[in-house]
HTML snippet that shows the backbone in 3Dmol.js (N, CA, C, O; Angstrom):
<script src="https://3Dmol.org/build/3Dmol-min.js"></script>
<div id="view" style="width:600px;height:400px;position:relative"></div>
<script>
const pdb = `
ATOM      1  N   UNK A   1      17.035  -6.449   8.681  1.00  0.00           N
ATOM      2  CA  UNK A   1      17.277  -6.580   9.929  1.00  0.00           C
ATOM      3  C   UNK A   1      18.690  -6.958  10.345  1.00  0.00           C
ATOM      4  O   UNK A   1      19.389  -6.292  11.109  1.00  0.00           O
ATOM      5  N   UNK A   2      19.065  -8.205   9.702  1.00  0.00           N
ATOM      6  CA  UNK A   2      20.413  -8.866   9.986  1.00  0.00           C
ATOM      7  C   UNK A   2      21.353  -7.632   9.693  1.00  0.00           C
ATOM      8  O   UNK A   2      22.014  -7.125  10.599  1.00  0.00           O
ATOM      9  N   UNK A   3      21.382  -7.240   8.601  1.00  0.00           N
ATOM     10  CA  UNK A   3      22.364  -6.205   8.121  1.00  0.00           C
ATOM     11  C   UNK A   3      22.481  -5.150   9.210  1.00  0.00           C
ATOM     12  O   UNK A   3      23.500  -4.876   9.845  1.00  0.00           O
ATOM     13  N   UNK A   4      21.185  -4.561   9.333  1.00  0.00           N
ATOM     14  CA  UNK A   4      21.125  -3.346  10.634  1.00  0.00           C
ATOM     15  C   UNK A   4      21.734  -3.748  11.779  1.00  0.00           C
ATOM     16  O   UNK A   4      22.570  -3.015  12.308  1.00  0.00           O
ATOM     17  N   UNK A   5      21.405  -4.942  12.302  1.00  0.00           N
ATOM     18  CA  UNK A   5      21.748  -5.387  13.527  1.00  0.00           C
ATOM     19  C   UNK A   5      23.302  -5.843  13.710  1.00  0.00           C
ATOM     20  O   UNK A   5      24.004  -5.451  14.643  1.00  0.00           O
ATOM     21  N   UNK A   6      23.694  -6.645  12.780  1.00  0.00           N
ATOM     22  CA  UNK A   6      25.115  -7.263  12.929  1.00  0.00           C
ATOM     23  C   UNK A   6      26.186  -6.601  12.030  1.00  0.00           C
ATOM     24  O   UNK A   6      27.368  -6.640  12.374  1.00  0.00           O
ATOM     25  N   UNK A   7      25.814  -6.019  10.931  1.00  0.00           N
ATOM     26  CA  UNK A   7      26.882  -5.565  10.125  1.00  0.00           C
ATOM     27  C   UNK A   7      26.977  -4.003  10.327  1.00  0.00           C
ATOM     28  O   UNK A   7      28.105  -3.523  10.436  1.00  0.00           O
ATOM     29  N   UNK A   8      25.863  -3.163  10.386  1.00  0.00           N
ATOM     30  CA  UNK A   8      25.979  -1.805  10.517  1.00  0.00           C
ATOM     31  C   UNK A   8      25.989  -1.569  11.967  1.00  0.00           C
ATOM     32  O   UNK A   8      26.413  -0.472  12.328  1.00  0.00           O
ATOM     33  N   UNK A   9      25.581  -2.437  12.901  1.00  0.00           N
ATOM     34  CA  UNK A   9      25.480  -2.261  14.229  1.00  0.00           C
ATOM     35  C   UNK A   9      24.766  -1.002  14.695  1.00  0.00           C
ATOM     36  O   UNK A   9      25.192  -0.227  15.552  1.00  0.00           O
ATOM     37  N   UNK A  10      23.472  -0.883  13.930  1.00  0.00           N
ATOM     38  CA  UNK A  10      22.580   0.303  14.284  1.00  0.00           C
ATOM     39  C   UNK A  10      21.986   0.141  15.777  1.00  0.00           C
ATOM     40  O   UNK A  10      21.528  -0.915  16.215  1.00  0.00           O
ATOM     41  N   UNK A  11      22.059   1.223  16.409  1.00  0.00           N
ATOM     42  CA  UNK A  11      21.219   1.154  17.898  1.00  0.00           C
ATOM     43  C   UNK A  11      19.907   1.669  17.514  1.00  0.00           C
ATOM     44  O   UNK A  11      19.730   2.498  16.621  1.00  0.00           O
ATOM     45  N   UNK A  12      18.910   1.086  18.300  1.00  0.00           N
ATOM     46  CA  UNK A  12      19.157   0.221  19.377  1.00  0.00           C
ATOM     47  C   UNK A  12      18.962  -1.237  19.006  1.00  0.00           C
ATOM     48  O   UNK A  12      18.800  -2.108  19.861  1.00  0.00           O
ATOM     49  N   UNK A  13      18.985  -1.500  17.561  1.00  0.00           N
ATOM     50  CA  UNK A  13      18.809  -2.859  17.192  1.00  0.00           C
ATOM     51  C   UNK A  13      20.018  -3.639  17.662  1.00  0.00           C
ATOM     52  O   UNK A  13      19.879  -4.802  18.039  1.00  0.00           O
ATOM     53  N   UNK A  14      21.075  -3.106  17.654  1.00  0.00           N
ATOM     54  CA  UNK A  14      22.381  -3.910  17.894  1.00  0.00           C
ATOM     55  C   UNK A  14      22.274  -4.260  19.283  1.00  0.00           C
ATOM     56  O   UNK A  14      22.728  -5.386  19.486  1.00  0.00           O
ATOM     57  N   UNK A  15      21.833  -3.691  20.306  1.00  0.00           N
ATOM     58  CA  UNK A  15      22.012  -3.903  21.808  1.00  0.00           C
ATOM     59  C   UNK A  15      20.484  -4.616  22.400  1.00  0.00           C
ATOM     60  O   UNK A  15      20.283  -5.051  23.534  1.00  0.00           O
ATOM     61  N   UNK A  16      19.676  -4.577  21.433  1.00  0.00           N
ATOM     62  CA  UNK A  16      18.256  -5.118  21.934  1.00  0.00           C
ATOM     63  C   UNK A  16      18.306  -6.778  22.102  1.00  0.00           C
ATOM     64  O   UNK A  16      18.850  -7.493  21.260  1.00  0.00           O
ATOM     65  N   UNK A  17      17.829  -7.159  22.997  1.00  0.00           N
ATOM     66  CA  UNK A  17      17.529  -8.662  23.143  1.00  0.00           C
ATOM     67  C   UNK A  17      16.775  -9.387  21.994  1.00  0.00           C
ATOM     68  O   UNK A  17      15.860  -8.820  21.397  1.00  0.00           O
ATOM     69  N   UNK A  18      17.122 -10.482  21.732  1.00  0.00           N
ATOM     70  CA  UNK A  18      16.267 -11.207  20.659  1.00  0.00           C
ATOM     71  C   UNK A  18      14.844 -11.149  21.042  1.00  0.00           C
ATOM     72  O   UNK A  18      14.058 -10.854  20.142  1.00  0.00           O
ATOM     73  N   UNK A  19      14.350 -11.392  22.287  1.00  0.00           N
ATOM     74  CA  UNK A  19      13.016 -11.402  22.844  1.00  0.00           C
ATOM     75  C   UNK A  19      12.358 -10.074  22.573  1.00  0.00           C
ATOM     76  O   UNK A  19      11.194 -10.064  22.173  1.00  0.00           O
ATOM     77  N   UNK A  20      13.064  -8.887  22.775  1.00  0.00           N
ATOM     78  CA  UNK A  20      12.472  -7.621  22.488  1.00  0.00           C
ATOM     79  C   UNK A  20      12.291  -7.399  20.912  1.00  0.00           C
ATOM     80  O   UNK A  20      11.261  -6.906  20.454  1.00  0.00           O
ATOM     81  N   UNK A  21      13.211  -7.741  20.235  1.00  0.00           N
ATOM     82  CA  UNK A  21      12.972  -7.710  18.729  1.00  0.00           C
ATOM     83  C   UNK A  21      11.927  -8.438  18.182  1.00  0.00           C
ATOM     84  O   UNK A  21      11.175  -8.010  17.306  1.00  0.00           O
ATOM     85  N   UNK A  22      11.866  -9.757  18.795  1.00  0.00           N
ATOM     86  CA  UNK A  22      10.747 -10.462  18.342  1.00  0.00           C
ATOM     87  C   UNK A  22       9.342  -9.895  18.657  1.00  0.00           C
ATOM     88  O   UNK A  22       8.418  -9.878  17.844  1.00  0.00           O
ATOM     89  N   UNK A  23       9.288  -9.469  19.832  1.00  0.00           N
ATOM     90  CA  UNK A  23       8.047  -8.640  20.382  1.00  0.00           C
ATOM     91  C   UNK A  23       7.659  -7.469  19.410  1.00  0.00           C
ATOM     92  O   UNK A  23       6.508  -7.209  19.060  1.00  0.00           O
ATOM     93  N   UNK A  24       8.658  -6.884  19.076  1.00  0.00           N
ATOM     94  CA  UNK A  24       8.470  -5.585  18.212  1.00  0.00           C
ATOM     95  C   UNK A  24       8.192  -5.746  16.913  1.00  0.00           C
ATOM     96  O   UNK A  24       7.251  -5.136  16.403  1.00  0.00           O
ATOM     97  N   UNK A  25       8.966  -6.578  16.217  1.00  0.00           N
ATOM     98  CA  UNK A  25       8.846  -6.999  14.768  1.00  0.00           C
ATOM     99  C   UNK A  25       8.096  -8.020  14.277  1.00  0.00           C
ATOM    100  O   UNK A  25       7.648  -7.966  13.132  1.00  0.00           O
ATOM    101  N   UNK A  26       7.841  -9.241  15.232  1.00  0.00           N
ATOM    102  CA  UNK A  26       7.164 -10.228  14.976  1.00  0.00           C
ATOM    103  C   UNK A  26       5.858 -10.035  14.572  1.00  0.00           C
ATOM    104  O   UNK A  26       5.561 -10.654  13.550  1.00  0.00           O
ATOM    105  N   UNK A  27       4.925  -9.310  15.108  1.00  0.00           N
ATOM    106  CA  UNK A  27       3.709  -9.169  14.596  1.00  0.00           C
ATOM    107  C   UNK A  27       3.576  -8.619  13.192  1.00  0.00           C
ATOM    108  O   UNK A  27       2.657  -8.989  12.461  1.00  0.00           O
ATOM    109  N   UNK A  28       4.487  -7.735  12.809  1.00  0.00           N
ATOM    110  CA  UNK A  28       4.423  -7.136  11.301  1.00  0.00           C
ATOM    111  C   UNK A  28       4.885  -8.304  10.373  1.00  0.00           C
ATOM    112  O   UNK A  28       4.366  -8.537   9.281  1.00  0.00           O
ATOM    113  N   UNK A  29       5.825  -8.950  10.874  1.00  0.00           N
ATOM    114  CA  UNK A  29       6.297  -9.953   9.761  1.00  0.00           C
ATOM    115  C   UNK A  29       5.193 -11.111   9.708  1.00  0.00           C
ATOM    116  O   UNK A  29       4.933 -11.574   8.597  1.00  0.00           O
ATOM    117  N   UNK A  30       4.575 -11.571  10.746  1.00  0.00           N
ATOM    118  CA  UNK A  30       3.465 -12.466  10.709  1.00  0.00           C
ATOM    119  C   UNK A  30       2.415 -11.984   9.738  1.00  0.00           C
ATOM    120  O   UNK A  30       1.919 -12.731   8.894  1.00  0.00           O
ATOM    121  N   UNK A  31       2.074 -10.648   9.891  1.00  0.00           N
ATOM    122  CA  UNK A  31       1.004 -10.050   9.057  1.00  0.00           C
ATOM    123  C   UNK A  31       1.322 -10.007   7.618  1.00  0.00           C
ATOM    124  O   UNK A  31       0.410 -10.131   6.801  1.00  0.00           O
ATOM    125  N   UNK A  32       2.612  -9.833   7.221  1.00  0.00           N
ATOM    126  CA  UNK A  32       3.128  -9.967   5.937  1.00  0.00           C
ATOM    127  C   UNK A  32       3.020 -11.249   5.352  1.00  0.00           C
ATOM    128  O   UNK A  32       2.765 -11.343   4.151  1.00  0.00           O
ATOM    129  N   UNK A  33       3.213 -12.419   6.183  1.00  0.00           N
ATOM    130  CA  UNK A  33       3.341 -13.741   5.686  1.00  0.00           C
ATOM    131  C   UNK A  33       1.932 -14.364   5.716  1.00  0.00           C
ATOM    132  O   UNK A  33       1.662 -15.253   4.909  1.00  0.00           O
ATOM    133  N   UNK A  34       1.004 -13.929   6.628  1.00  0.00           N
ATOM    134  CA  UNK A  34      -0.220 -14.776   6.726  1.00  0.00           C
ATOM    135  C   UNK A  34      -1.386 -13.778   6.647  1.00  0.00           C
ATOM    136  O   UNK A  34      -2.495 -14.304   6.544  1.00  0.00           O
ATOM    137  N   UNK A  35      -1.346 -12.525   6.674  1.00  0.00           N
ATOM    138  CA  UNK A  35      -2.348 -11.687   6.569  1.00  0.00           C
ATOM    139  C   UNK A  35      -3.087 -11.464   5.170  1.00  0.00           C
ATOM    140  O   UNK A  35      -2.612 -11.731   4.066  1.00  0.00           O
ATOM    141  N   UNK A  36      -4.289 -10.945   5.424  1.00  0.00           N
ATOM    142  CA  UNK A  36      -4.989 -10.756   3.980  1.00  0.00           C
ATOM    143  C   UNK A  36      -4.377  -9.657   3.214  1.00  0.00           C
ATOM    144  O   UNK A  36      -3.834  -8.697   3.761  1.00  0.00           O
ATOM    145  N   UNK A  37      -4.462  -9.796   2.060  1.00  0.00           N
ATOM    146  CA  UNK A  37      -3.924  -8.878   1.010  1.00  0.00           C
ATOM    147  C   UNK A  37      -5.183  -8.029   0.381  1.00  0.00           C
ATOM    148  O   UNK A  37      -6.184  -8.539  -0.121  1.00  0.00           O
ATOM    149  N   UNK A  38      -4.951  -6.791   0.501  1.00  0.00           N
ATOM    150  CA  UNK A  38      -6.037  -5.926  -0.013  1.00  0.00           C
ATOM    151  C   UNK A  38      -5.378  -5.086  -1.225  1.00  0.00           C
ATOM    152  O   UNK A  38      -4.580  -4.166  -1.046  1.00  0.00           O
ATOM    153  N   UNK A  39      -5.832  -5.540  -2.495  1.00  0.00           N
ATOM    154  CA  UNK A  39      -5.493  -4.930  -3.768  1.00  0.00           C
ATOM    155  C   UNK A  39      -6.213  -3.739  -3.910  1.00  0.00           C
ATOM    156  O   UNK A  39      -7.351  -3.558  -3.475  1.00  0.00           O
ATOM    157  N   UNK A  40      -5.378  -2.744  -4.666  1.00  0.00           N
ATOM    158  CA  UNK A  40      -6.145  -1.604  -4.980  1.00  0.00           C
ATOM    159  C   UNK A  40      -7.383  -1.763  -6.115  1.00  0.00           C
ATOM    160  O   UNK A  40      -7.193  -2.510  -7.075  1.00  0.00           O
ATOM    161  N   UNK A  41      -8.377  -1.195  -6.003  1.00  0.00           N
ATOM    162  CA  UNK A  41      -9.146  -1.316  -7.160  1.00  0.00           C
ATOM    163  C   UNK A  41      -9.074  -0.634  -8.432  1.00  0.00           C
ATOM    164  O   UNK A  41      -8.791   0.549  -8.246  1.00  0.00           O
ATOM    165  N   UNK A  42      -9.209  -0.902  -9.570  1.00  0.00           N
ATOM    166  CA  UNK A  42      -8.867  -0.278 -10.712  1.00  0.00           C
ATOM    167  C   UNK A  42     -10.131   0.494 -11.280  1.00  0.00           C
ATOM    168  O   UNK A  42     -10.043   1.138 -12.325  1.00  0.00           O
TER     169      UNK A  42
END
`;
const viewer = $3Dmol.createViewer("view");
viewer.addModel(pdb, "pdb");
viewer.setStyle({}, {cartoon: {color: "spectrum"}});
viewer.zoomTo();
viewer.render();
</script>
């Protein structure tokens, strides 16, 4: 995210407000950090 926003300056990430990025990406990051993990059965 940081590279895309500040180094590569990819749109719409580069011009988006921090609040809109948190709203868009925050739930996914939260799920990765605290969500349940479903491992495939063998």
